[in-house]
C-alpha positions, 0 to 999 in steps of 0.5 A: 481402505474404504469400502466401495460405497465410500470412495466416491463421496470421499473423492467428491468431498476432497475435490470440493474442498480443493476447489473451495480452498483454491477459490479463496486464494483466487478471489483474494488475488482478483480483489487485490489486482482490481484495487491496484488497477483502480489506484493506478487509474484514479490516484495520481502518483507524484514523482517529483514535488517542487516546493518553495519555502519563504521565511522571515529574515529574522528566522535564523540569525547570528549575533549580527542579525544576519540571516543564515541558511536553513536546511529543511527536510521533507520526508514521505510517509506511508500513511497520512497520519500526523507524527 
């Protein structure tokens, strides 16, 4: 297929290309793992959050001005943006 003088450079070029392309994935994996280790060490993960809410007695009243129960939902978001 190739003359003898082109076989070694072609094989060397293919080997270098393989090493370079596999190195990109390896570097990305190392970077991702180091980020996950850093976030596990330096950021505290909250498992359970206890919240106490206090409101005015006139917040949710009926016709006789009796305060009624109010349901509050707290949702966790993936990013800290306001919605």
